[in-house]
LOVEX-408134 format. One record per atom (N, C-alpha, C): x negated, z, y; residue number from 1. Coordinates in Angstrom, 3 decimals. Example, Ala and Ser with C-alpha at 12.3 -4.5 7.8 and 13.67 -1.06 7.14 Angstrom:
<recs>
<rec u="-13.190" w="7.800" v="-5.690" drendren="1"/>
<rec u="-12.300" w="7.800" v="-4.500" drendren="1"/>
<rec u="-13.200" w="7.800" v="-3.300" drendren="1"/>
<rec u="-12.850" w="7.080" v="-2.250" drendren="2"/>
<rec u="-13.670" w="7.140" v="-1.060" drendren="2"/>
<rec u="-12.900" w="7.870" v="0.030" drendren="2"/>
</recs>
This chain:
<recs>
<rec u="207.337" w="-166.484" v="138.225" drendren="1"/>
<rec u="208.357" w="-165.510" v="137.929" drendren="1"/>
<rec u="207.754" w="-164.314" v="137.182" drendren="1"/>
<rec u="206.886" w="-164.623" v="136.232" drendren="2"/>
<rec u="206.271" w="-163.543" v="135.464" drendren="2"/>
<rec u="205.487" w="-162.602" v="136.376" drendren="2"/>
<rec u="204.833" w="-163.156" v="137.353" drendren="3"/>
<rec u="204.048" w="-162.337" v="138.296" drendren="3"/>
<rec u="204.970" w="-161.447" v="139.137" drendren="3"/>
<rec u="206.111" w="-161.974" v="139.544" drendren="4"/>
<rec u="207.070" w="-161.185" v="140.313" drendren="4"/>
<rec u="207.632" w="-160.026" v="139.484" drendren="4"/>
<rec u="207.889" w="-160.294" v="138.219" drendren="5"/>
<rec u="208.357" w="-159.238" v="137.317" drendren="5"/>
<rec u="207.258" w="-158.196" v="137.142" drendren="5"/>
<rec u="206.039" w="-158.664" v="136.937" drendren="6"/>
<rec u="204.895" w="-157.769" v="136.757" drendren="6"/>
<rec u="204.699" w="-156.859" v="137.974" drendren="6"/>
<rec u="204.895" w="-157.391" v="139.153" drendren="7"/>
<rec u="204.723" w="-156.613" v="140.380" drendren="7"/>
<rec u="205.936" w="-155.726" v="140.692" drendren="7"/>
<rec u="207.005" w="-155.900" v="139.940" drendren="8"/>
<rec u="208.190" w="-155.070" v="140.141" drendren="8"/>
<rec u="209.172" w="-155.607" v="141.153" drendren="8"/>
<rec u="208.967" w="-156.839" v="141.605" drendren="9"/>
<rec u="209.870" w="-157.432" v="142.581" drendren="9"/>
<rec u="211.163" w="-157.934" v="141.951" drendren="9"/>
<rec u="211.101" w="-158.268" v="140.691" drendren="10"/>
<rec u="212.287" w="-158.707" v="139.957" drendren="10"/>
<rec u="212.564" w="-157.696" v="138.854" drendren="10"/>
<rec u="213.447" w="-156.762" v="139.129" drendren="11"/>
<rec u="213.771" w="-155.710" v="138.168" drendren="11"/>
<rec u="215.287" w="-155.559" v="138.124" drendren="11"/>
<rec u="215.900" w="-156.200" v="137.139" drendren="12"/>
<rec u="217.360" w="-156.162" v="137.026" drendren="12"/>
<rec u="217.888" w="-154.747" v="136.856" drendren="12"/>
<rec u="217.170" w="-153.938" v="136.108" drendren="13"/>
<rec u="217.626" w="-152.560" v="135.867" drendren="13"/>
<rec u="217.675" w="-151.776" v="137.183" drendren="13"/>
<rec u="216.628" w="-151.856" v="137.978" drendren="14"/>
<rec u="216.595" w="-151.149" v="139.271" drendren="14"/>
<rec u="217.662" w="-151.705" v="140.208" drendren="14"/>
<rec u="217.823" w="-153.033" v="140.204" drendren="15"/>
<rec u="218.845" w="-153.636" v="141.053" drendren="15"/>
<rec u="220.230" w="-153.151" v="140.646" drendren="15"/>
<rec u="220.505" w="-153.137" v="139.335" drendren="16"/>
<rec u="221.821" w="-152.723" v="138.848" drendren="16"/>
<rec u="222.110" w="-151.268" v="139.213" drendren="16"/>
<rec u="221.134" w="-150.397" v="139.023" drendren="17"/>
<rec u="221.338" w="-148.988" v="139.358" drendren="17"/>
<rec u="221.567" w="-148.805" v="140.848" drendren="17"/>
<rec u="220.815" w="-149.522" v="141.655" drendren="18"/>
<rec u="220.979" w="-149.448" v="143.105" drendren="18"/>
<rec u="222.352" w="-149.972" v="143.528" drendren="18"/>
<rec u="222.753" w="-151.064" v="142.944" drendren="19"/>
<rec u="224.054" w="-151.661" v="143.261" drendren="19"/>
<rec u="225.193" w="-150.692" v="142.921" drendren="19"/>
<rec u="225.107" w="-150.076" v="141.754" drendren="20"/>
<rec u="226.138" w="-149.121" v="141.343" drendren="20"/>
<rec u="226.175" w="-147.925" v="142.305" drendren="20"/>
<rec u="225.008" w="-147.416" v="142.688" drendren="21"/>
<rec u="224.973" w="-146.292" v="143.645" drendren="21"/>
<rec u="225.614" w="-146.669" v="144.977" drendren="21"/>
<rec u="225.280" w="-147.853" v="145.475" drendren="22"/>
<rec u="225.789" w="-148.293" v="146.785" drendren="22"/>
<rec u="227.283" w="-148.554" v="146.770" drendren="22"/>
<rec u="227.777" w="-149.179" v="145.731" drendren="23"/>
<rec u="229.162" w="-149.658" v="145.723" drendren="23"/>
<rec u="230.146" w="-148.757" v="144.994" drendren="23"/>
<rec u="229.678" w="-147.705" v="144.326" drendren="24"/>
<rec u="230.585" w="-146.878" v="143.529" drendren="24"/>
<rec u="231.558" w="-146.057" v="144.373" drendren="24"/>
<rec u="231.319" w="-145.954" v="145.662" drendren="25"/>
<rec u="232.258" w="-145.252" v="146.531" drendren="25"/>
<rec u="233.523" w="-146.043" v="146.810" drendren="25"/>
<rec u="233.480" w="-147.343" v="146.555" drendren="26"/>
<rec u="234.646" w="-148.172" v="146.839" drendren="26"/>
<rec u="235.075" w="-149.056" v="145.675" drendren="26"/>
<rec u="234.320" w="-149.058" v="144.609" drendren="27"/>
<rec u="234.630" w="-149.906" v="143.454" drendren="27"/>
<rec u="234.553" w="-149.094" v="142.165" drendren="27"/>
<rec u="235.387" w="-149.471" v="141.219" drendren="28"/>
<rec u="235.378" w="-148.837" v="139.915" drendren="28"/>
<rec u="234.406" w="-149.533" v="138.982" drendren="28"/>
<rec u="234.227" w="-148.978" v="137.797" drendren="29"/>
<rec u="233.244" w="-149.523" v="136.859" drendren="29"/>
<rec u="233.516" w="-150.959" v="136.418" drendren="29"/>
<rec u="234.759" w="-151.338" v="136.283" drendren="30"/>
<rec u="235.060" w="-152.715" v="135.863" drendren="30"/>
<rec u="234.636" w="-153.712" v="136.935" drendren="30"/>
<rec u="234.907" w="-153.408" v="138.184" drendren="31"/>
<rec u="234.514" w="-154.302" v="139.279" drendren="31"/>
<rec u="232.997" w="-154.326" v="139.434" drendren="31"/>
<rec u="232.360" w="-153.170" v="139.289" drendren="32"/>
<rec u="230.900" w="-153.115" v="139.409" drendren="32"/>
<rec u="230.231" w="-153.964" v="138.334" drendren="32"/>
<rec u="230.714" w="-153.849" v="137.116" drendren="33"/>
<rec u="230.143" w="-154.642" v="136.020" drendren="33"/>
<rec u="230.348" w="-156.137" v="136.277" drendren="33"/>
<rec u="231.513" w="-156.513" v="136.790" drendren="34"/>
<rec u="231.781" w="-157.921" v="137.100" drendren="34"/>
<rec u="230.884" w="-158.415" v="138.233" drendren="34"/>
<rec u="230.676" w="-157.584" v="139.251" drendren="35"/>
<rec u="229.795" w="-157.971" v="140.353" drendren="35"/>
<rec u="228.367" w="-158.185" v="139.867" drendren="35"/>
<rec u="227.905" w="-157.301" v="139.003" drendren="36"/>
<rec u="226.547" w="-157.439" v="138.474" drendren="36"/>
<rec u="226.423" w="-158.691" v="137.607" drendren="36"/>
<rec u="227.427" w="-158.947" v="136.789" drendren="37"/>
<rec u="227.404" w="-160.147" v="135.952" drendren="37"/>
<rec u="227.395" w="-161.406" v="136.822" drendren="37"/>
<rec u="228.147" w="-161.385" v="137.916" drendren="38"/>
<rec u="228.185" w="-162.535" v="138.823" drendren="38"/>
<rec u="226.830" w="-162.763" v="139.492" drendren="38"/>
<rec u="226.036" w="-161.714" v="139.592" drendren="39"/>
<rec u="224.711" w="-161.837" v="140.199" drendren="39"/>
<rec u="223.630" w="-162.123" v="139.154" drendren="39"/>
<rec u="224.055" w="-162.357" v="137.919" drendren="40"/>
<rec u="223.116" w="-162.768" v="136.882" drendren="40"/>
<rec u="222.449" w="-161.640" v="136.123" drendren="40"/>
<rec u="222.942" w="-160.416" v="136.284" drendren="41"/>
<rec u="222.368" w="-159.284" v="135.556" drendren="41"/>
<rec u="222.907" w="-159.296" v="134.132" drendren="41"/>
<rec u="222.032" w="-159.105" v="133.179" drendren="42"/>
<rec u="222.389" w="-159.030" v="131.772" drendren="42"/>
<rec u="223.495" w="-157.995" v="131.569" drendren="42"/>
<rec u="224.484" w="-158.322" v="130.746" drendren="43"/>
<rec u="225.630" w="-157.420" v="130.534" drendren="43"/>
<rec u="225.211" w="-156.054" v="129.990" drendren="43"/>
<rec u="224.208" w="-156.031" v="129.145" drendren="44"/>
<rec u="223.739" w="-154.754" v="128.588" drendren="44"/>
<rec u="223.161" w="-153.865" v="129.691" drendren="44"/>
<rec u="222.346" w="-154.450" v="130.541" drendren="45"/>
<rec u="221.753" w="-153.693" v="131.650" drendren="45"/>
<rec u="222.844" w="-153.243" v="132.617" drendren="45"/>
<rec u="223.792" w="-154.140" v="132.912" drendren="46"/>
<rec u="224.904" w="-153.782" v="133.801" drendren="46"/>
<rec u="225.722" w="-152.654" v="133.189" drendren="46"/>
<rec u="225.984" w="-152.737" v="131.902" drendren="47"/>
<rec u="226.755" w="-151.697" v="131.218" drendren="47"/>
<rec u="226.069" w="-150.344" v="131.261" drendren="47"/>
<rec u="224.755" w="-150.346" v="131.104" drendren="48"/>
<rec u="224.008" w="-149.085" v="131.165" drendren="48"/>
<rec u="224.063" w="-148.480" v="132.564" drendren="48"/>
<rec u="223.950" w="-149.304" v="133.579" drendren="49"/>
<rec u="223.999" w="-148.807" v="134.960" drendren="49"/>
<rec u="225.380" w="-148.246" v="135.279" drendren="49"/>
<rec u="226.418" w="-148.934" v="134.842" drendren="50"/>
<rec u="227.787" w="-148.498" v="135.109" drendren="50"/>
<rec u="228.120" w="-147.245" v="134.284" drendren="50"/>
<rec u="227.560" w="-147.139" v="133.090" drendren="51"/>
<rec u="227.829" w="-145.983" v="132.227" drendren="51"/>
<rec u="227.333" w="-144.679" v="132.839" drendren="51"/>
<rec u="226.365" w="-144.765" v="133.725" drendren="52"/>
<rec u="225.846" w="-143.560" v="134.378" drendren="52"/>
<rec u="226.815" w="-143.012" v="135.419" drendren="52"/>
<rec u="227.835" w="-143.773" v="135.758" drendren="53"/>
<rec u="228.836" w="-143.344" v="136.736" drendren="53"/>
<rec u="229.785" w="-142.367" v="136.038" drendren="53"/>
<rec u="229.750" w="-141.119" v="136.445" drendren="54"/>
<rec u="230.544" w="-140.083" v="135.776" drendren="54"/>
<rec u="232.030" w="-140.227" v="136.087" drendren="54"/>
<rec u="232.840" w="-139.652" v="135.236" drendren="55"/>
<rec u="234.280" w="-139.638" v="135.456" drendren="55"/>
<rec u="234.647" w="-138.902" v="136.733" drendren="55"/>
<rec u="233.913" w="-137.839" v="137.027" drendren="56"/>
<rec u="234.182" w="-137.079" v="138.251" drendren="56"/>
<rec u="233.893" w="-137.920" v="139.491" drendren="56"/>
<rec u="232.807" w="-138.685" v="139.453" drendren="57"/>
<rec u="232.458" w="-139.541" v="140.586" drendren="57"/>
<rec u="233.502" w="-140.638" v="140.768" drendren="57"/>
<rec u="233.976" w="-141.200" v="139.656" drendren="58"/>
<rec u="235.016" w="-142.220" v="139.734" drendren="58"/>
<rec u="236.286" w="-141.646" v="140.339" drendren="58"/>
<rec u="236.690" w="-140.462" v="139.860" drendren="59"/>
<rec u="237.906" w="-139.836" v="140.362" drendren="59"/>
<rec u="237.768" w="-139.489" v="141.839" drendren="59"/>
<rec u="236.617" w="-138.984" v="142.237" drendren="60"/>
<rec u="236.390" w="-138.637" v="143.636" drendren="60"/>
<rec u="236.511" w="-139.862" v="144.536" drendren="60"/>
<rec u="235.909" w="-140.968" v="144.146" drendren="61"/>
<rec u="235.992" w="-142.206" v="144.930" drendren="61"/>
<rec u="237.431" w="-142.710" v="144.979" drendren="61"/>
<rec u="238.131" w="-142.621" v="143.846" drendren="62"/>
<rec u="239.517" w="-143.082" v="143.790" drendren="62"/>
<rec u="240.424" w="-142.209" v="144.657" drendren="62"/>
<rec u="240.204" w="-140.901" v="144.637" drendren="63"/>
<rec u="241.002" w="-139.983" v="145.470" drendren="63"/>
<rec u="240.761" w="-140.283" v="146.946" drendren="63"/>
<rec u="239.514" w="-140.497" v="147.336" drendren="64"/>
<rec u="239.206" w="-140.826" v="148.729" drendren="64"/>
<rec u="239.949" w="-142.086" v="149.164" drendren="64"/>
<rec u="239.937" w="-143.106" v="148.311" drendren="65"/>
<rec u="240.619" w="-144.349" v="148.644" drendren="65"/>
<rec u="242.130" w="-144.140" v="148.713" drendren="65"/>
<rec u="242.695" w="-143.402" v="147.762" drendren="66"/>
<rec u="244.145" w="-143.153" v="147.761" drendren="66"/>
<rec u="244.559" w="-142.355" v="148.996" drendren="66"/>
<rec u="243.730" w="-141.389" v="149.403" drendren="67"/>
<rec u="244.028" w="-140.632" v="150.633" drendren="67"/>
<rec u="244.043" w="-141.553" v="151.844" drendren="67"/>
<rec u="243.094" w="-142.446" v="151.901" drendren="68"/>
<rec u="243.036" w="-143.404" v="152.998" drendren="68"/>
<rec u="244.308" w="-144.251" v="153.030" drendren="68"/>
<rec u="244.728" w="-144.731" v="151.877" drendren="69"/>
<rec u="245.939" w="-145.548" v="151.796" drendren="69"/>
<rec u="247.185" w="-144.743" v="152.179" drendren="69"/>
<rec u="247.256" w="-143.501" v="151.738" drendren="70"/>
<rec u="248.410" w="-142.653" v="152.040" drendren="70"/>
<rec u="248.446" w="-142.289" v="153.522" drendren="70"/>
<rec u="247.286" w="-142.198" v="154.152" drendren="71"/>
<rec u="247.226" w="-141.845" v="155.560" drendren="71"/>
<rec u="247.631" w="-142.978" v="156.480" drendren="71"/>
<rec u="247.439" w="-144.193" v="156.046" drendren="72"/>
<rec u="247.786" w="-145.349" v="156.880" drendren="72"/>
<rec u="249.293" w="-145.468" v="157.068" drendren="72"/>
<rec u="250.008" w="-145.317" v="155.992" drendren="73"/>
<rec u="251.466" w="-145.358" v="156.036" drendren="73"/>
<rec u="251.944" w="-144.376" v="154.974" drendren="73"/>
<rec u="252.343" w="-143.179" v="155.385" drendren="74"/>
<rec u="252.730" w="-142.164" v="154.397" drendren="74"/>
<rec u="253.817" w="-142.687" v="153.451" drendren="74"/>
<rec u="253.594" w="-142.517" v="152.160" drendren="75"/>
<rec u="254.578" w="-143.010" v="151.190" drendren="75"/>
<rec u="255.815" w="-142.120" v="151.160" drendren="75"/>
<rec u="256.952" w="-142.727" v="150.822" drendren="76"/>
<rec u="258.209" w="-141.981" v="150.723" drendren="76"/>
<rec u="258.224" w="-141.094" v="149.489" drendren="76"/>
<rec u="257.478" w="-141.482" v="148.467" drendren="77"/>
<rec u="257.453" w="-140.716" v="147.224" drendren="77"/>
<rec u="256.237" w="-141.061" v="146.397" drendren="77"/>
<rec u="256.108" w="-140.328" v="145.303" drendren="78"/>
<rec u="254.956" w="-140.542" v="144.423" drendren="78"/>
<rec u="254.934" w="-141.968" v="143.882" drendren="78"/>
<rec u="256.085" w="-142.491" v="143.495" drendren="79"/>
<rec u="256.138" w="-143.859" v="142.933" drendren="79"/>
<rec u="255.630" w="-144.884" v="143.941" drendren="79"/>
<rec u="256.005" w="-144.716" v="145.201" drendren="80"/>
<rec u="255.529" w="-145.657" v="146.225" drendren="80"/>
<rec u="254.016" w="-145.552" v="146.385" drendren="80"/>
<rec u="253.491" w="-144.324" v="146.374" drendren="81"/>
<rec u="252.046" w="-144.126" v="146.454" drendren="81"/>
<rec u="251.356" w="-144.781" v="145.264" drendren="81"/>
<rec u="251.906" w="-144.575" v="144.089" drendren="82"/>
<rec u="251.331" w="-145.153" v="142.878" drendren="82"/>
<rec u="251.372" w="-146.678" v="142.922" drendren="82"/>
<rec u="252.479" w="-147.235" v="143.383" drendren="83"/>
<rec u="252.596" w="-148.693" v="143.451" drendren="83"/>
<rec u="251.632" w="-149.278" v="144.474" drendren="83"/>
<rec u="251.492" w="-148.603" v="145.612" drendren="84"/>
<rec u="250.647" w="-149.151" v="146.671" drendren="84"/>
<rec u="249.169" w="-148.846" v="146.425" drendren="84"/>
<rec u="248.815" w="-147.577" v="146.392" drendren="85"/>
<rec u="247.404" w="-147.198" v="146.244" drendren="85"/>
<rec u="246.921" w="-147.409" v="144.813" drendren="85"/>
<rec u="247.751" w="-147.066" v="143.846" drendren="86"/>
<rec u="247.350" w="-147.203" v="142.445" drendren="86"/>
<rec u="247.050" w="-148.632" v="142.062" drendren="86"/>
<rec u="247.890" w="-149.546" v="142.517" drendren="87"/>
<rec u="247.654" w="-150.956" v="142.179" drendren="87"/>
<rec u="246.373" w="-151.471" v="142.852" drendren="87"/>
<rec u="246.100" w="-151.007" v="144.080" drendren="88"/>
<rec u="244.865" w="-151.410" v="144.751" drendren="88"/>
<rec u="243.645" w="-150.832" v="144.038" drendren="88"/>
<rec u="243.761" w="-149.617" v="143.540" drendren="89"/>
<rec u="242.648" w="-149.011" v="142.804" drendren="89"/>
<rec u="242.337" w="-149.811" v="141.544" drendren="89"/>
<rec u="243.371" w="-150.218" v="140.836" drendren="90"/>
<rec u="243.160" w="-151.012" v="139.619" drendren="90"/>
<rec u="242.505" w="-152.350" v="139.970" drendren="90"/>
<rec u="242.946" w="-152.959" v="141.058" drendren="91"/>
<rec u="242.325" w="-154.222" v="141.484" drendren="91"/>
<rec u="240.874" w="-154.017" v="141.912" drendren="91"/>
<rec u="240.521" w="-152.815" v="142.325" drendren="92"/>
<rec u="239.141" w="-152.511" v="142.710" drendren="92"/>
<rec u="238.291" w="-152.090" v="141.507" drendren="92"/>
<rec u="238.853" w="-152.167" v="140.316" drendren="93"/>
<rec u="238.065" w="-151.933" v="139.116" drendren="93"/>
<rec u="238.165" w="-150.548" v="138.510" drendren="93"/>
<rec u="239.062" w="-149.709" v="139.018" drendren="94"/>
<rec u="239.263" w="-148.393" v="138.421" drendren="94"/>
<rec u="240.244" w="-148.522" v="137.260" drendren="94"/>
<rec u="240.122" w="-147.657" v="136.279" drendren="95"/>
<rec u="241.041" w="-147.698" v="135.146" drendren="95"/>
<rec u="242.421" w="-147.205" v="135.602" drendren="95"/>
<rec u="243.474" w="-147.627" v="134.910" drendren="96"/>
<rec u="244.808" w="-147.146" v="135.272" drendren="96"/>
<rec u="244.930" w="-145.617" v="135.207" drendren="96"/>
<rec u="244.245" w="-144.985" v="134.263" drendren="97"/>
<rec u="244.333" w="-143.526" v="134.165" drendren="97"/>
<rec u="243.671" w="-142.850" v="135.370" drendren="97"/>
<rec u="242.549" w="-143.373" v="135.842" drendren="98"/>
<rec u="241.902" w="-142.830" v="137.044" drendren="98"/>
<rec u="242.795" w="-143.066" v="138.259" drendren="98"/>
<rec u="243.403" w="-144.238" v="138.350" drendren="99"/>
<rec u="244.295" w="-144.547" v="139.474" drendren="99"/>
<rec u="245.489" w="-143.591" v="139.497" drendren="99"/>
<rec u="246.089" w="-143.355" v="138.328" drendren="100"/>
<rec u="247.227" w="-142.414" v="138.261" drendren="100"/>
<rec u="246.811" w="-141.007" v="138.649" drendren="100"/>
<rec u="245.667" w="-140.560" v="138.136" drendren="101"/>
<rec u="245.192" w="-139.211" v="138.438" drendren="101"/>
<rec u="244.878" w="-139.065" v="139.925" drendren="101"/>
<rec u="244.262" w="-140.074" v="140.523" drendren="102"/>
<rec u="243.948" w="-140.025" v="141.953" drendren="102"/>
<rec u="245.232" w="-139.929" v="142.775" drendren="102"/>
<rec u="246.226" w="-140.714" v="142.423" drendren="103"/>
<rec u="247.499" w="-140.655" v="143.142" drendren="103"/>
<rec u="248.178" w="-139.308" v="142.934" drendren="103"/>
<rec u="248.063" w="-138.767" v="141.732" drendren="104"/>
<rec u="248.636" w="-137.449" v="141.444" drendren="104"/>
<rec u="247.970" w="-136.378" v="142.310" drendren="104"/>
<rec u="246.653" w="-136.444" v="142.429" drendren="105"/>
<rec u="245.906" w="-135.469" v="143.242" drendren="105"/>
<rec u="246.303" w="-135.593" v="144.703" drendren="105"/>
<rec u="246.378" w="-136.808" v="145.213" drendren="106"/>
<rec u="246.742" w="-137.013" v="146.618" drendren="106"/>
<rec u="248.167" w="-136.542" v="146.869" drendren="106"/>
<rec u="249.073" w="-136.873" v="145.960" drendren="107"/>
<rec u="250.473" w="-136.498" v="146.142" drendren="107"/>
<rec u="250.646" w="-134.977" v="146.108" drendren="107"/>
<rec u="249.930" w="-134.318" v="145.219" drendren="108"/>
<rec u="250.072" w="-132.862" v="145.105" drendren="108"/>
<rec u="249.297" w="-132.134" v="146.207" drendren="108"/>
<rec u="248.297" w="-132.805" v="146.770" drendren="109"/>
<rec u="247.506" w="-132.186" v="147.841" drendren="109"/>
<rec u="246.468" w="-131.205" v="147.343" drendren="109"/>
<rec u="246.235" w="-131.202" v="146.036" drendren="110"/>
<rec u="245.253" w="-130.303" v="145.459" drendren="110"/>
<rec u="244.359" w="-131.079" v="144.513" drendren="110"/>
<rec u="243.329" w="-130.401" v="144.028" drendren="111"/>
<rec u="242.456" w="-131.004" v="143.033" drendren="111"/>
<rec u="242.952" w="-130.730" v="141.620" drendren="111"/>
<rec u="244.055" w="-130.051" v="141.469" drendren="112"/>
<rec u="244.561" w="-129.707" v="140.144" drendren="112"/>
<rec u="245.366" w="-130.825" v="139.526" drendren="112"/>
<rec u="245.729" w="-130.656" v="138.283" drendren="113"/>
<rec u="246.514" w="-131.640" v="137.545" drendren="113"/>
<rec u="247.983" w="-131.222" v="137.643" drendren="113"/>
<rec u="248.678" w="-131.735" v="138.654" drendren="114"/>
<rec u="250.065" w="-131.373" v="138.883" drendren="114"/>
<rec u="250.916" w="-132.606" v="138.701" drendren="114"/>
<rec u="251.954" w="-132.499" v="137.874" drendren="115"/>
<rec u="252.854" w="-133.637" v="137.683" drendren="115"/>
<rec u="253.727" w="-133.819" v="138.910" drendren="115"/>
<rec u="253.914" w="-135.063" v="139.333" drendren="116"/>
<rec u="254.736" w="-135.327" v="140.509" drendren="116"/>
<rec u="256.207" w="-135.111" v="140.219" drendren="116"/>
</recs>
C-alpha cells in the first residue's frame, strides 16, 4: 500500500477533487460529501474538495436540473415547481436555499432574483 501511495496510485485528495468535478453537475455538496465518505475518503479531505465548489456553480447545476424538471411536465405554478423540482434538488444534496433560488430563476425565466 505504501508503494502505491508513493507512486501516486492511491491519492484520496486527487480522487475527491476528480469526483466532485465529475458529479457536481448533478449533485449538491451534501450528496458529494456523503458519496466520498461512502467510498472511504477522509471527511476532512472530502470537505476540502466539496468546499471548492462555488455557490455560482451549485446554483447553475441546480437551475439546469430545475429547468429539466419543469420541461418534462410544466408546473401550474411556482409552488408546484418548488414542491417537485425543489424537493428533488434537496434530495440530490443541494441546500434548501439553493433549491429555492433555482426554482425562482426557472419560474421567472431570468437569472435575476425575482420573487414569484
